[in-house]
N, C-alpha and C positions, 0 to 999 in steps of 0.2 A: 504494500500500500504506500502511496506517495505521501510524503510529509509536506507540510505547507498548507496554504489556505486556498480553497477553491472559491471562485466567484460564481454564484449560482443565480440563474434567472428564473422567472416564473415558470417557464417551460421545462426547466430541468429539475425544479424543486422536488417534485414527487419522486423521481428516480434517484436523485443524488442524496436526498435527505430522508424522506419518509420511508423509502424502501432500502435504506442503507443497512448493511449487516452489522455495523458498529454504531455506537452512539454518535450523534453529530451535534456539535456546538454551533449554533447559527447566530451570526451577528447581523442584526437588521440595522443598517447604518445609512448616513447621508453625507455627501461631500462637504456640506455646510456645517456639519456637527463637530464642534470642538472636542467634546468628551470622546467621540468616536476616534478621533485622531490620537488622543491620549492612550486609549486602550489598544490601538492597532499593533504596536510592537509587542505588547504582552500576548496578544492572540497568536502572533507569529511564533513566539517562544512556546506557548502552550501546544501549538500544532506540532512542533518538533519533539517536545517532551513526551506527548501522549501519542505519538505516531504509532499506528497499528491498533490502538485501543480507543481512539477518539478522532473523528474527522472535524475539521474546522471549516465552516463555510460562511461566506459573506453575501448578504442580499442588499443591494442598493435600493432603498425604499422609494427613491425618486424615479428610477428607471424600471422598477418592477413593483407595481402597485397592487397586483392581485394577491400575492402571497401574504404581504403584511395585513391586508384587509381580511383575508381568511383567518389569520391567527390573531386578529385584533391588536396589532401593534399600534400603540398610540404615541410613542416617542422614540427618539434615537439617543444613544444606542439602546436597543433591546436585545438581550441575549437569551436564547432558548436552547435547551438541550433536548434533542429528540432521541428517544430510545424505543426500539420496536415500533416505530411509526407514530409514537405519541409524544406530546410535550411532557417531559418529566420535571423540568425546572425552568423558571423564568426569572430574569433579573433585568429591571429597567434602570437605566442610568449607568454611569461609570462605576467601577469598583476597583479595589486594590487587587494586586496579584494574589495575595493570601486569600482574599474573599473568593476570587474566581476559582482558585485551586480547591477550596472547601466545597464550593458549589459543584464542581466536577467530581470530586471524590465521593460526595454524597450520592451522586447520580450513577456513577459507574458501579 
């Protein structure tokens, strides 16, 4: 499995996230969002650290509006962890690396 972050569109979301055999951390973000930029390097690190156990995907909420609407995303960043096709955890707003790791560990 490739490490790193995949950028997922509305069209790919079902296959890349919902049908994934491993849990997926999804970052619903916007280019205008300052907190999104703050957590971006942390997400890169998480993608490397958890390679093989967790995928990290980003959905640009301005370019892909269907998926955020489906999952009732109200703000950016919104992080959701999908496991077995269902949302297992949601975090709205930026968080520390420690908080993010705790969220992931609780879900895995």
